[in-house]
Backbone as ProteinMPNN parsed JSONL, in Angstrom:
{"seq_chain_A": "XXXXXXXXXXXXXXXXXXXXXXXXXXXXXXXXXXXXXXXXXXXXXXXXXXXXXXXXXXXXXXXXXXXXXXXXXXXXXXXXXXXXXXXXXXXXXXXXXXXXXXXXXXXXXXXXXXXXXXXXXXXXXXXXXXXXXXXXXXXXXXXXXXXXXXXXXXXXXXXXXXXXXXXXXXXXXXXXXXXXXXXXXXXXXXXXXXXXXXXXXXXXXXXXXXXXXXXXXXXXXXXX", "coords_chain_A": {"N_chain_A": [[15.581, -7.813, 23.989], [13.058, -6.458, 25.692], [10.851, -4.858, 26.092], [9.386, -2.256, 24.448], [11.249, 0.061, 21.838], [11.253, 3.575, 21.703], [11.083, 6.427, 19.868], [11.497, 10.196, 19.434], [9.931, 10.225, 16.825], [7.816, 8.677, 16.753], [8.28, 5.916, 16.788], [8.202, 2.423, 17.224], [9.46, -0.418, 18.373], [8.99, -3.686, 18.457], [9.451, -7.093, 19.882], [8.974, -9.759, 17.903], [8.905, -13.015, 17.589], [11.764, -15.577, 17.142], [14.348, -13.734, 15.838], [12.964, -11.618, 14.243], [11.446, -8.479, 13.917], [8.474, -6.175, 14.505], [7.815, -3.344, 14.004], [6.609, -0.124, 14.978], [4.313, 2.34, 13.653], [3.72, 5.586, 14.032], [1.441, 6.526, 11.712], [-0.162, 5.896, 8.952], [1.241, 7.388, 7.004], [3.905, 7.582, 7.675], [4.734, 4.97, 8.014], [4.682, 4.299, 5.349], [7.337, 5.842, 4.995], [9.014, 4.785, 6.049], [9.628, 2.187, 5.843], [10.234, 3.098, 2.799], [12.715, 3.955, 3.537], [14.294, 1.991, 4.83], [14.388, 0.538, 1.984], [15.942, 1.85, 0.516], [18.312, 1.785, 2.106], [19.133, -1.016, 2.763], [19.377, -1.333, -0.012], [21.853, 0.169, -0.466], [23.464, -0.98, 1.072], [23.433, -0.97, 3.719], [22.055, -1.726, 5.958], [21.726, -4.399, 8.122], [22.025, -7.999, 7.499], [18.281, -8.881, 6.329], [15.521, -11.458, 5.889], [13.087, -10.541, 4.855], [11.24, -8.256, 4.384], [7.998, -6.345, 5.092], [5.606, -4.78, 4.77], [2.988, -2.982, 6.658], [-0.404, -1.501, 7.146], [0.046, 0.233, 9.387], [2.471, -0.653, 10.057], [6.071, -2.428, 9.921], [6.848, -5.07, 9.066], [10.101, -6.986, 10.446], [11.784, -9.134, 9.331], [13.338, -12.818, 9.354], [16.391, -12.186, 10.595], [19.199, -11.564, 10.137], [21.686, -11.933, 12.206], [20.754, -13.811, 14.392], [20.731, -13.365, 17.899], [19.956, -12.566, 20.537], [21.448, -10.312, 21.527], [21.981, -9.719, 18.574], [19.129, -8.914, 17.702], [18.342, -6.673, 19.334], [20.485, -4.49, 19.049], [19.48, -3.96, 16.415], [16.888, -3.345, 16.552], [17.448, -1.096, 18.743], [19.113, 0.499, 16.831], [17.09, 1.008, 14.128], [15.014, 2.329, 15.673], [15.994, 4.526, 16.395], [16.575, 6.002, 13.982], [16.385, 9.015, 11.6], [13.715, 9.873, 9.89], [13.46, 10.286, 6.464], [11.242, 12.673, 4.681], [8.031, 11.33, 2.836], [8.965, 10.486, -0.4], [7.387, 10.047, -3.55], [8.175, 10.164, -6.029], [9.929, 8.574, -7.268], [11.63, 6.131, -9.059], [10.164, 4.032, -11.734], [6.827, 4.397, -13.366], [3.825, 1.801, -12.347], [1.613, 1.53, -15.136], [-1.804, 1.195, -15.586], [-4.414, 0.014, -17.286], [-7.794, 1.6, -17.359], [-11.021, 1.381, -17.751], [-13.297, 3.996, -16.7], [-16.298, 3.053, -15.574], [-18.1, 2.633, -13.264], [-20.397, 1.358, -10.688], [-20.557, 2.924, -8.484], [-19.789, 5.047, -9.225], [-21.292, 7.542, -9.197], [-22.394, 8.279, -6.88], [-19.376, 8.81, -5.418], [-18.732, 10.668, -6.689], [-20.898, 12.529, -6.117], [-20.092, 12.604, -3.282], [-17.448, 13.901, -3.364], [-18.332, 15.951, -4.339], [-18.287, 17.001, -6.557], [-18.633, 16.287, -10.624], [-20.132, 13.59, -12.286], [-18.532, 13.186, -14.165], [-16.267, 14.467, -13.743], [-14.629, 12.211, -11.801], [-13.037, 10.05, -12.908], [-11.337, 12.176, -14.374], [-10.283, 13.452, -11.901], [-9.044, 11.722, -10.756], [-7.77, 9.668, -12.285], [-5.565, 11.539, -12.554], [-4.273, 11.312, -10.96], [-1.436, 10.532, -8.528], [-0.258, 7.416, -7.477], [1.218, 5.426, -4.912], [2.021, 1.808, -3.884], [0.793, 0.933, -0.428], [0.893, -1.347, 0.786], [0.564, -4.58, 0.816], [-2.126, -6.99, 0.981], [-4.893, -9.207, 1.984], [-5.833, -10.039, -0.095], [-3.628, -12.402, -3.091], [-1.499, -10.146, -5.012], [-3.112, -7.809, -4.146], [-3.28, -4.493, -4.121], [-3.013, -1.847, -1.587], [-3.218, 0.976, -2.281], [-1.969, 4.596, -1.906], [-2.248, 8.238, -2.01], [-4.732, 9.876, -2.784], [-6.062, 12.647, -2.007], [-6.48, 13.993, 1.718], [-9.175, 14.639, 1.691], [-10.605, 13.314, 0.112], [-10.743, 11.704, 0.729], [-13.12, 8.546, 1.369], [-16.049, 6.298, 2.964], [-16.644, 2.994, 3.516], [-19.045, 1.69, 1.589], [-22.392, 1.221, 3.143], [-23.553, -0.969, 3.172], [-22.129, -3.939, 2.362], [-20.909, -5.798, -1.142], [-22.131, -9.221, -2.359], [-20.519, -10.056, -3.989], [-17.618, -9.037, -5.678], [-16.309, -8.048, -8.948], [-13.342, -9.563, -10.523], [-10.997, -7.056, -10.866], [-12.396, -4.609, -10.939], [-12.09, -1.422, -9.997], [-11.228, 0.069, -6.993], [-12.962, 1.909, -4.191], [-11.746, 3.17, -0.12], [-11.29, 4.813, 2.426], [-8.538, 5.593, 2.67], [-7.484, 4.568, 0.982], [-7.111, 2.826, -2.198], [-7.77, 0.565, -5.056], [-7.077, -2.5, -6.56], [-9.294, -5.327, -7.548], [-8.036, -8.153, -7.504], [-9.362, -10.733, -8.175], [-12.518, -12.155, -8.378], [-14.42, -11.802, -5.569], [-16.091, -10.515, -2.293], [-16.663, -7.029, -1.178], [-16.991, -4.199, 0.07], [-15.73, -1.797, -0.669], [-16.195, 1.212, -2.958], [-17.137, 1.141, -6.313], [-15.503, 2.152, -8.748], [-14.788, 1.631, -11.384], [-13.217, -0.631, -13.845], [-10.175, -2.815, -14.404], [-9.729, -3.73, -17.52], [-7.73, -5.951, -18.323], [-6.783, -8.617, -16.337], [-4.609, -10.545, -15.493], [-2.217, -10.295, -15.322], [-2.059, -8.789, -12.824], [-1.475, -10.998, -11.019], [0.561, -13.65, -11.151], [1.729, -16.649, -10.944], [4.12, -17.19, -11.594], [5.562, -15.465, -12.509], [8.473, -13.56, -11.675], [8.595, -10.875, -9.497], [5.645, -12.534, -8.288], [3.145, -10.427, -7.79], [1.734, -7.816, -9.821], [2.092, -4.893, -8.336], [4.083, -4.238, -6.193], [5.083, -3.343, -3.241], [5.988, 0.062, -2.432], [5.906, 0.554, -4.865], [5.429, 3.075, -7.713], [2.099, 3.811, -8.885], [-0.131, 4.563, -12.082], [-3.19, 5.49, -13.118], [-4.857, 4.976, -15.975], [-6.52, 6.497, -17.954], [-9.558, 4.138, -20.555], [-11.335, 4.132, -21.074], [-14.638, 6.1, -20.477], [-17.821, 5.43, -19.071], [-20.021, 7.161, -18.004]], "CA_chain_A": [[14.346, -6.956, 24.264], [11.391, -7.139, 26.699], [10.313, -3.33, 25.84], [9.661, -1.609, 22.992], [12.124, 1.093, 21.91], [10.645, 4.71, 21.274], [11.631, 7.901, 19.564], [10.717, 11.2, 18.84], [9.606, 10.175, 15.647], [6.779, 7.327, 16.807], [8.891, 4.654, 16.186], [8.326, 1.79, 18.878], [9.726, -1.39, 17.93], [8.85, -4.445, 19.505], [9.954, -8.607, 19.271], [8.001, -10.71, 16.726], [9.669, -14.391, 17.71], [12.792, -15.677, 16.793], [14.782, -13.468, 14.228], [12.051, -11.095, 13.776], [10.791, -7.554, 14.679], [7.732, -5.853, 14.417], [7.645, -1.681, 13.844], [4.786, -0.019, 14.779], [4.185, 3.679, 13.32], [2.411, 6.792, 14.516], [0.56, 6.792, 11.01], [0.157, 5.311, 7.231], [2.536, 8.303, 5.943], [4.89, 7.571, 8.434], [4.839, 3.538, 7.871], [5.258, 4.132, 4.373], [8.406, 6.631, 4.906], [9.675, 3.988, 6.987], [9.491, 1.297, 4.445], [10.935, 3.448, 2.045], [14.164, 4.506, 4.048], [14.573, 0.544, 5.327], [15.183, -0.002, 1.097], [16.948, 2.435, 0.65], [19.696, 1.704, 3.561], [19.388, -2.275, 1.993], [20.375, -0.981, -1.716], [23.359, 0.685, -0.764], [24.207, -2.23, 2.085], [24.262, 0.082, 5.187], [20.942, -2.519, 6.695], [21.962, -5.997, 8.406], [20.771, -8.87, 6.518], [16.986, -9.37, 6.636], [15.222, -11.974, 4.789], [12.083, -10.129, 4.641], [10.442, -6.632, 5.125], [6.511, -6.335, 4.944], [5.109, -3.703, 5.183], [1.345, -2.942, 6.626], [-0.791, -0.219, 7.585], [0.952, 0.866, 10.559], [3.788, -1.281, 10.461], [6.463, -2.749, 9.023], [7.852, -6.302, 10.12], [11.613, -7.156, 9.662], [11.956, -10.931, 9.302], [14.773, -13.719, 9.046], [17.342, -11.118, 10.552], [20.483, -12.927, 10.019], [22.048, -12.096, 13.46], [19.254, -13.908, 15.363], [20.936, -13.91, 19.057], [19.337, -11.759, 21.869], [21.999, -9.217, 21.343], [21.808, -9.113, 17.528], [18.146, -8.183, 17.332], [18.081, -6.062, 20.402], [21.003, -3.811, 18.664], [18.826, -3.619, 15.633], [15.856, -2.575, 16.979], [17.823, 0.467, 18.616], [19.386, 1.062, 15.606], [16.516, 1.483, 13.458], [14.707, 3.263, 16.436], [17.004, 6.197, 16.563], [16.622, 7.338, 12.762], [15.613, 10.259, 11.323], [12.789, 9.584, 8.844], [12.962, 12.015, 5.694], [9.528, 12.973, 4.068], [8.482, 10.348, 1.762], [9.265, 10.855, -2.225], [6.691, 9.378, -4.333], [8.51, 10.61, -7.602], [10.819, 8.144, -7.446], [11.103, 4.695, -9.841], [9.208, 3.435, -12.901], [5.512, 4.271, -12.443], [3.101, 0.686, -13.215], [0.614, 2.049, -15.804], [-2.878, 0.068, -15.16], [-5.399, 1.025, -18.06], [-9.337, 1.508, -16.536], [-12.654, 1.52, -17.942], [-14.482, 3.923, -15.506], [-18.321, 2.749, -15.94], [-18.169, 1.578, -11.922], [-21.645, 1.569, -10.619], [-20.466, 3.701, -7.784], [-19.32, 6.735, -9.589], [-22.219, 8.808, -8.89], [-22.417, 8.179, -4.633], [-18.617, 9.122, -5.385], [-19.169, 12.19, -7.076], [-21.708, 13.39, -5.045], [-19.075, 13.004, -1.801], [-16.267, 14.622, -3.713], [-19.038, 17.27, -4.311], [-18.126, 17.301, -8.031], [-19.534, 15.855, -11.564], [-19.732, 12.451, -12.724], [-17.217, 12.938, -15.601], [-14.961, 14.589, -13.045], [-14.165, 11.448, -10.953], [-11.898, 9.862, -13.572], [-10.334, 12.836, -14.409], [-9.29, 13.542, -10.826], [-8.352, 9.976, -10.042], [-6.255, 9.233, -13.062], [-4.914, 12.198, -12.31], [-3.215, 11.725, -8.93], [-0.093, 9.298, -8.745], [-0.882, 6.423, -6.321], [2.378, 4.469, -4.345], [1.682, 0.893, -3.152], [2.002, 1.214, 0.187], [1.344, -2.503, 1.127], [-0.334, -5.76, 0.197], [-2.821, -8.178, 1.175], [-6.258, -9.462, 1.71], [-5.885, -11.519, -1.417], [-2.939, -12.499, -3.522], [-1.949, -9.106, -6.126], [-4.135, -6.667, -4.304], [-2.402, -3.602, -3.205], [-3.513, -0.851, -1.126], [-2.484, 2.655, -2.747], [-2.208, 5.559, -1.293], [-2.318, 9.177, -2.925], [-5.714, 10.785, -3.067], [-5.67, 13.59, -0.716], [-7.289, 13.837, 2.724], [-10.913, 15.131, 1.804], [-11.121, 12.608, -1.464], [-10.984, 10.075, 1.076], [-14.119, 7.973, 1.757], [-16.12, 5.444, 3.786], [-16.637, 2.014, 2.646], [-20.444, 1.047, 1.602], [-23.089, 0.674, 4.308], [-23.882, -3.155, 2.921], [-20.935, -4.54, 1.656], [-21.642, -6.059, -1.724], [-21.087, -10.277, -2.258], [-19.598, -10.352, -5.132], [-16.839, -7.758, -6.324], [-15.757, -9.077, -9.862], [-11.718, -9.618, -10.531], [-10.568, -6.451, -12.36], [-13.021, -3.904, -10.244], [-11.031, -0.58, -9.345], [-12.055, 0.85, -5.802], [-12.014, 3.256, -3.214], [-12.111, 3.097, 0.472], [-10.687, 5.384, 3.267], [-7.288, 6.346, 2.235], [-6.876, 3.421, -0.057], [-7.375, 2.538, -3.98], [-7.434, -0.94, -4.902], [-7.762, -3.046, -7.527], [-9.512, -6.59, -7.218], [-7.431, -9.432, -8.587], [-9.889, -12.238, -7.947], [-13.953, -11.958, -7.692], [-15.263, -11.485, -3.834], [-17.11, -9.878, -1.572], [-16.152, -6.115, -0.794], [-17.544, -3.265, 0.563], [-15.586, -0.577, -0.892], [-16.599, 1.943, -3.586], [-16.791, 0.654, -7.44], [-15.601, 3.401, -9.916], [-13.967, 1.288, -13.107], [-12.514, -1.807, -13.524], [-8.921, -2.863, -15.506], [-9.806, -5.078, -18.479], [-7.334, -7.388, -18.365], [-6.401, -8.816, -15.018], [-3.785, -11.619, -15.428], [-1.17, -9.428, -15.041], [-2.132, -8.434, -11.427], [-1.391, -11.786, -10.009], [1.373, -14.281, -12.249], [2.665, -16.88, -9.842], [5.565, -17.835, -12.904], [6.671, -14.302, -12.65], [9.046, -12.665, -9.837], [7.664, -10.942, -8.411], [4.305, -12.615, -8.874], [2.422, -9.457, -7.972], [2.134, -6.736, -10.262], [1.69, -4.007, -7.738], [4.303, -4.27, -4.731], [4.474, -2.173, -1.78], [6.724, 1.22, -2.737], [6.063, 0.673, -6.521], [4.342, 3.843, -8.088], [1.276, 3.519, -9.961], [-0.524, 5.49, -12.524], [-4.29, 4.688, -13.569], [-4.913, 5.574, -17.489], [-8.685, 5.785, -18.791], [-9.326, 4.1, -21.615], [-13.061, 4.69, -21.846], [-15.667, 6.436, -19.216], [-18.791, 5.529, -19.145], [-20.892, 7.582, -16.322]], "C_chain_A": [[13.466, -7.021, 24.777], [10.52, -6.325, 26.164], [10.629, -3.035, 24.617], [10.612, 0.119, 22.829], [11.692, 2.396, 20.874], [11.397, 5.553, 20.985], [11.08, 9.11, 19.289], [9.973, 11.023, 18.104], [8.522, 9.356, 15.735], [7.193, 6.438, 16.036], [8.871, 3.665, 17.601], [8.599, -0.133, 17.932], [9.849, -2.626, 18.676], [9.307, -6.126, 18.814], [8.924, -9.389, 18.253], [8.799, -12.336, 16.672], [10.901, -14.322, 17.471], [13.639, -14.838, 15.377], [13.434, -12.645, 13.361], [11.808, -9.755, 14.812], [9.87, -6.679, 13.855], [7.545, -4.021, 14.68], [6.874, -1.089, 13.481], [5.468, 1.556, 14.381], [3.43, 4.186, 13.367], [1.223, 6.776, 13.321], [1.341, 5.988, 9.704], [1.194, 5.942, 6.753], [3.72, 8.083, 6.58], [5.571, 5.667, 8.392], [5.76, 3.341, 6.271], [6.819, 4.645, 3.736], [9.243, 5.718, 5.545], [10.23, 3.01, 5.984], [10.733, 1.88, 3.423], [12.626, 3.82, 2.27], [14.65, 2.884, 4.334], [15.156, 0.2, 3.587], [15.785, 0.806, 0.315], [18.191, 1.505, 1.18], [19.689, 0.033, 2.902], [20.119, -1.896, 0.556], [21.578, -0.581, -1.517], [24.194, 0.003, 0.699], [24.309, -1.418, 3.173], [22.574, -0.755, 6.158], [21.685, -3.425, 6.659], [21.205, -6.704, 7.503], [19.621, -9.195, 6.978], [16.262, -9.828, 5.449], [14.372, -11.022, 4.49], [11.648, -9.057, 5.061], [9.065, -6.761, 4.768], [6.157, -5.424, 5.678], [3.547, -3.652, 5.62], [1.287, -1.512, 6.731], [-0.047, 0.668, 8.171], [2.358, 0.713, 11.026], [4.309, -1.704, 9.534], [7.445, -3.751, 9.755], [9.597, -6.956, 9.314], [11.72, -8.841, 9.989], [13.106, -11.722, 8.934], [15.944, -12.522, 9.049], [18.454, -12.147, 11.109], [21.097, -13.071, 11.551], [20.73, -12.634, 14.815], [18.914, -14.265, 16.808], [19.938, -12.741, 19.235], [19.936, -10.538, 21.129], [22.059, -8.591, 20.013], [20.437, -8.379, 17.312], [17.795, -7.067, 18.283], [19.035, -5.099, 19.431], [20.658, -3.385, 17.188], [18.204, -3.194, 15.882], [16.257, -1.107, 17.828], [18.275, 1.11, 17.651], [18.086, 1.814, 14.698], [15.443, 2.096, 14.197], [15.585, 4.315, 16.639], [17.088, 6.834, 15.208], [15.744, 8.011, 12.917], [14.696, 9.732, 10.118], [12.709, 10.606, 8.084], [11.713, 11.54, 5.193], [9.685, 11.596, 3.323], [8.372, 10.824, 0.343], [8.477, 9.622, -2.834], [7.024, 9.66, -5.866], [9.93, 9.553, -7.699], [10.513, 6.483, -8.428], [10.032, 4.882, -11.013], [7.736, 3.724, -12.442], [4.735, 2.713, -13.372], [2.06, 1.698, -13.833], [-0.539, 0.775, -15.937], [-3.992, 0.888, -16.556], [-6.903, 0.626, -17.229], [-10.369, 1.409, -17.742], [-13.354, 2.496, -17.012], [-15.789, 4.14, -15.806], [-18.466, 2.153, -14.685], [-19.625, 1.877, -11.623], [-22.139, 2.833, -9.052], [-19.667, 5.223, -7.849], [-20.217, 8.147, -9.423], [-22.723, 9.143, -7.435], [-21.121, 9.03, -4.617], [-18.387, 10.672, -5.961], [-19.58, 12.859, -6.565], [-20.79, 13.231, -3.607], [-18.057, 13.826, -2.349], [-17.098, 16.013, -3.636], [-18.388, 17.953, -6.341], [-18.943, 16.499, -9.161], [-19.078, 14.675, -11.526], [-18.387, 12.196, -13.42], [-15.956, 13.634, -14.675], [-14.286, 13.798, -12.169], [-12.878, 10.613, -11.685], [-11.058, 11.006, -13.932], [-9.227, 13.613, -13.318], [-8.59, 12.219, -10.731], [-7.487, 9.126, -11.15], [-5.225, 10.213, -12.97], [-3.647, 12.864, -11.151], [-1.983, 10.369, -9.125], [-0.384, 8.638, -7.42], [0.684, 5.597, -5.845], [1.544, 3.122, -3.699], [2.252, 1.164, -1.557], [1.875, 0.173, 0.925], [0.571, -3.792, 0.025], [-0.785, -6.717, 0.909], [-4.425, -8.413, 1.121], [-6.881, -10.592, 0.711], [-4.205, -11.342, -2.495], [-2.874, -11.468, -4.794], [-2.453, -8.062, -5.707], [-3.255, -5.608, -3.332], [-3.045, -2.273, -2.677], [-2.839, 0.5, -1.418], [-3.11, 3.787, -2.101], [-2.037, 6.926, -2.238], [-3.433, 10.404, -3.027], [-4.975, 11.709, -1.772], [-6.536, 13.462, 0.374], [-9.076, 13.853, 2.188], [-10.827, 14.417, 0.209], [-11.159, 11.367, -0.116], [-12.311, 9.706, 1.57], [-14.493, 7.09, 2.26], [-16.413, 4.245, 2.713], [-18.469, 1.952, 2.568], [-21.012, 0.693, 3.018], [-23.439, -1.015, 4.07], [-23.044, -3.383, 1.63], [-21.453, -5.557, 0.555], [-21.008, -7.99, -1.833], [-20.527, -10.907, -2.594], [-18.966, -9.448, -6.142], [-16.387, -8.373, -7.338], [-14.703, -8.563, -10.181], [-12.056, -7.774, -11.516], [-11.159, -4.705, -12.216], [-11.527, -2.928, -9.295], [-12.294, -0.126, -8.298], [-11.677, 1.507, -4.701], [-12.494, 3.033, -1.716], [-10.987, 3.548, 1.884], [-10.067, 5.917, 2.253], [-7.205, 5.759, 1.002], [-7.493, 3.409, -1.829], [-6.799, 1.41, -4.143], [-7.789, -1.551, -6.139], [-8.32, -4.644, -7.527], [-8.609, -7.822, -8.59], [-8.206, -10.578, -8.999], [-11.567, -11.405, -7.811], [-13.93, -12.054, -5.583], [-15.579, -10.509, -3.215], [-16.172, -8.772, -1.279], [-17.23, -5.036, -0.743], [-16.827, -1.77, -0.035], [-16.104, -0.011, -2.546], [-15.94, 2.182, -5.139], [-16.547, 1.897, -8.316], [-15.225, 3.119, -11.103], [-13.323, -0.062, -12.821], [-11.365, -1.45, -14.742], [-9.557, -4.066, -16.27], [-9.338, -5.947, -18.393], [-6.466, -7.204, -16.844], [-5.282, -9.935, -14.471], [-2.438, -11.081, -15.057], [-1.007, -8.905, -13.86], [-1.695, -9.554, -10.29], [-0.822, -12.844, -11.169], [2.482, -15.018, -11.058], [4.164, -17.263, -10.608], [5.95, -16.43, -13.017], [7.462, -14.355, -11.32], [9.44, -11.396, -10.04], [6.087, -11.452, -8.716], [3.115, -11.498, -8.964], [2.512, -8.383, -8.602], [2.587, -5.371, -9.49], [2.446, -4.435, -6.395], [5.087, -3.192, -4.085], [6.354, -1.135, -2.4], [6.776, 1.526, -4.026], [4.941, 1.999, -6.522], [3.352, 3.522, -9.314], [0.236, 4.721, -10.47], [-2.351, 4.801, -13.291], [-4.411, 5.524, -14.902], [-6.06, 5.521, -18.092], [-8.18, 5.485, -20.176], [-10.936, 4.168, -22.274], [-13.555, 4.996, -20.294], [-16.691, 6.431, -19.82], [-19.771, 6.151, -18.007], [-22.542, 7.44, -16.611]], "O_chain_A": [[12.715, -7.874, 24.304], [9.457, -6.773, 25.734], [11.591, -3.308, 23.9], [10.537, 1.059, 23.621], [11.742, 2.349, 19.645], [12.436, 5.679, 21.632], [9.95, 9.023, 18.807], [8.925, 11.608, 18.379], [8.049, 9.176, 14.613], [6.761, 6.117, 14.929], [9.335, 3.969, 18.7], [7.893, -0.699, 17.098], [10.746, -2.709, 19.515], [9.457, -6.353, 17.613], [7.775, -8.968, 18.385], [9.241, -12.707, 15.584], [11.422, -13.207, 17.505], [13.57, -15.22, 14.209], [13.017, -12.926, 12.237], [11.902, -9.79, 16.039], [10.2, -6.368, 12.711], [7.062, -3.655, 15.752], [6.331, -1.069, 12.377], [6.61, 1.941, 14.63], [2.334, 3.805, 12.957], [0.077, 6.976, 13.723], [2.495, 5.641, 9.45], [2.069, 5.338, 6.133], [4.712, 8.446, 5.949], [6.708, 5.33, 8.723], [6.79, 2.728, 5.991], [7.386, 4.275, 2.707], [10.429, 6.047, 5.517], [11.299, 3.199, 5.404], [11.833, 1.352, 3.261], [13.498, 3.922, 1.407], [15.744, 2.711, 3.797], [16.255, -0.352, 3.553], [16.207, 0.331, -0.739], [18.811, 0.658, 0.539], [20.778, -0.036, 2.332], [21.265, -2.197, 0.221], [22.454, -0.911, -2.317], [25.237, 0.416, 1.204], [25.449, -1.173, 3.567], [22.122, -0.056, 7.065], [22.372, -3.656, 5.664], [20.185, -6.377, 6.896], [19.628, -9.817, 8.041], [16.179, -9.227, 4.379], [14.877, -10.338, 3.6], [11.671, -8.878, 6.279], [8.987, -7.555, 3.831], [6.305, -5.233, 6.885], [2.797, -4.313, 4.904], [2.136, -0.634, 6.579], [0.445, 1.679, 7.669], [3.098, 1.332, 11.792], [3.788, -1.691, 8.419], [8.348, -3.561, 10.569], [9.976, -7.21, 8.17], [11.692, -9.394, 11.089], [13.887, -11.21, 8.131], [16.388, -11.989, 8.032], [18.555, -13.015, 11.977], [21.036, -14.167, 12.109], [20.134, -12.036, 15.711], [17.934, -14.869, 17.245], [19.301, -12.145, 18.366], [19.296, -9.847, 20.335], [22.157, -7.369, 19.9], [20.493, -7.274, 16.772], [16.787, -6.451, 17.939], [18.217, -4.646, 18.63], [21.389, -2.549, 16.658], [18.434, -2.016, 15.608], [15.558, -0.107, 17.663], [17.936, 2.282, 17.487], [18.07, 3.039, 14.578], [14.638, 2.57, 13.395], [15.298, 4.891, 17.688], [17.547, 7.97, 15.088], [14.772, 8.03, 13.673], [15.324, 9.022, 9.333], [12.184, 11.665, 8.43], [11.232, 10.407, 5.234], [10.697, 10.918, 3.148], [7.509, 11.668, 0.099], [8.816, 8.449, -2.672], [6.234, 9.406, -6.775], [10.928, 9.98, -8.282], [9.443, 5.874, -8.444], [9.218, 5.803, -11.09], [7.377, 3.38, -11.316], [4.921, 2.474, -14.565], [1.657, 2.63, -13.136], [-0.245, -0.363, -16.302], [-4.212, 2.095, -16.654], [-7.079, -0.426, -16.615], [-9.814, 1.383, -18.841], [-14.186, 1.892, -16.336], [-16.309, 5.181, -16.209], [-18.983, 1.038, -14.753], [-20.13, 2.719, -12.366], [-23.206, 3.326, -8.688], [-19.217, 6.049, -7.056], [-19.909, 9.336, -9.5], [-23.333, 10.141, -7.053], [-21.26, 10.055, -3.949], [-17.816, 11.598, -5.383], [-19.013, 13.923, -6.315], [-21.086, 14.115, -2.803], [-17.737, 14.685, -1.527], [-16.684, 17.001, -3.03], [-18.234, 19.035, -6.908], [-19.981, 15.988, -8.741], [-18.004, 14.38, -11.0], [-17.516, 11.337, -13.281], [-14.788, 13.328, -14.915], [-13.33, 14.332, -11.606], [-11.808, 10.532, -11.082], [-9.86, 10.774, -13.771], [-8.108, 14.098, -13.489], [-7.371, 12.087, -10.622], [-6.736, 8.178, -10.922], [-4.068, 9.898, -13.249], [-2.901, 13.775, -10.793], [-1.994, 9.455, -9.949], [-0.708, 9.27, -6.414], [1.247, 5.135, -6.837], [0.51, 3.33, -3.064], [3.407, 1.453, -1.246], [2.577, 0.247, 1.934], [0.207, -3.763, -1.15], [0.025, -7.398, 1.538], [-5.12, -7.841, 0.282], [-7.768, -11.445, 0.683], [-3.707, -10.221, -2.599], [-3.764, -11.567, -5.638], [-2.473, -7.126, -6.507], [-2.745, -5.805, -2.229], [-3.649, -1.62, -3.528], [-1.949, 0.959, -0.702], [-4.293, 3.97, -1.815], [-1.636, 6.651, -3.369], [-3.156, 11.577, -3.275], [-4.0, 11.598, -1.03], [-7.517, 12.765, 0.115], [-9.924, 13.0, 2.445], [-11.011, 15.129, -0.778], [-11.648, 10.247, -0.26], [-12.799, 10.576, 2.292], [-13.522, 6.348, 2.417], [-16.436, 4.368, 1.489], [-19.089, 2.201, 3.602], [-20.39, 0.07, 3.878], [-23.504, -1.947, 4.872], [-23.2, -3.134, 0.434], [-22.368, -6.281, 0.948], [-19.847, -8.261, -1.528], [-20.013, -11.941, -2.168], [-19.505, -9.108, -7.195], [-15.904, -9.458, -7.014], [-14.633, -7.336, -10.251], [-12.889, -7.449, -12.362], [-10.747, -3.772, -12.906], [-10.613, -3.268, -8.543], [-13.508, 0.005, -8.451], [-10.542, 1.702, -4.265], [-13.674, 2.682, -1.688], [-10.087, 2.808, 2.281], [-10.532, 6.496, 1.271], [-6.872, 6.401, 0.006], [-8.334, 4.174, -2.302], [-5.712, 1.074, -3.675], [-8.77, -1.143, -6.761], [-7.311, -5.348, -7.49], [-8.627, -8.082, -9.794], [-7.892, -11.309, -9.938], [-11.743, -10.315, -7.268], [-13.139, -12.494, -4.749], [-15.269, -9.428, -3.715], [-14.994, -9.08, -1.098], [-18.223, -5.051, -1.47], [-17.413, -0.708, 0.178], [-16.393, -0.909, -3.337], [-14.95, 2.851, -5.434], [-17.51, 2.628, -8.551], [-15.212, 3.989, -11.973], [-12.984, -0.465, -11.708], [-11.358, -0.549, -15.58], [-9.841, -5.148, -15.755], [-9.995, -6.987, -18.342], [-5.832, -6.261, -16.372], [-5.103, -10.165, -13.275], [-1.677, -11.774, -14.382], [0.12, -8.48, -13.61], [-1.563, -9.313, -9.09], [-1.567, -13.003, -12.136], [3.464, -14.534, -10.495], [5.166, -17.59, -9.973], [6.872, -16.269, -13.816], [7.215, -14.952, -10.272], [10.424, -10.959, -10.637], [5.368, -10.711, -9.386], [2.282, -11.507, -9.87], [3.393, -7.652, -8.151], [3.478, -4.729, -10.046], [1.767, -4.926, -5.493], [5.635, -2.26, -4.674], [7.454, -1.632, -2.643], [7.436, 2.464, -4.474], [3.97, 2.108, -5.774], [3.691, 3.097, -10.418], [-0.192, 5.603, -9.725], [-2.449, 3.723, -13.877], [-4.07, 6.707, -14.887], [-6.517, 4.549, -18.694], [-7.234, 5.936, -20.823], [-11.436, 4.226, -23.397], [-13.148, 4.466, -19.26], [-16.876, 7.078, -20.851], [-20.211, 5.392, -17.143], [-23.348, 7.653, -15.706]]}, "name": "protein", "num_of_chains": 1, "seq": "XXXXXXXXXXXXXXXXXXXXXXXXXXXXXXXXXXXXXXXXXXXXXXXXXXXXXXXXXXXXXXXXXXXXXXXXXXXXXXXXXXXXXXXXXXXXXXXXXXXXXXXXXXXXXXXXXXXXXXXXXXXXXXXXXXXXXXXXXXXXXXXXXXXXXXXXXXXXXXXXXXXXXXXXXXXXXXXXXXXXXXXXXXXXXXXXXXXXXXXXXXXXXXXXXXXXXXXXXXXXXXXX"}
């Protein structure tokens, strides 16, 4: 298949080497819904054998397609491009609960940007249910969506040279928890006291936050 396959729902399917397809979607929300539909069909045995399904911000990679012939990958490309994707449901599956101390250095800036008091930020954030859209940046780091558009925030104008492990941060449409110390430009609003569970290579899966998982943040302490 030399060209991408398109449909009215904004899906473009492109070859990505032998036995793989890259599905490009029109938005992050559409990518999440498409990923959820892939998982649903695989669970029902309605998806041809694929070794890995890897979501991104606006893409989903299907890698290790069992039928690696040109006809096989082209057939799967036509099939997924023709799907009608139902709206994303965020209320399926048990939620992962993450305890948080809301004492981040950017609480004041976030409150000002949201037009609320500093004390309101933990209430609003912990009252939101999140979903892991995709993982990346560092092992165990999940990009979580769920905040409404009017609460989306830009990155800091000047990134920090070191963000501590466990820091709870916001940037753009996403919330994330840093699994290890690293530079970063996200807005820090709190911290997870115990970070070992975010990434444990001895566990399967190693990441606590996996694509599609529901997540809730639980207030353990607030220090405005």
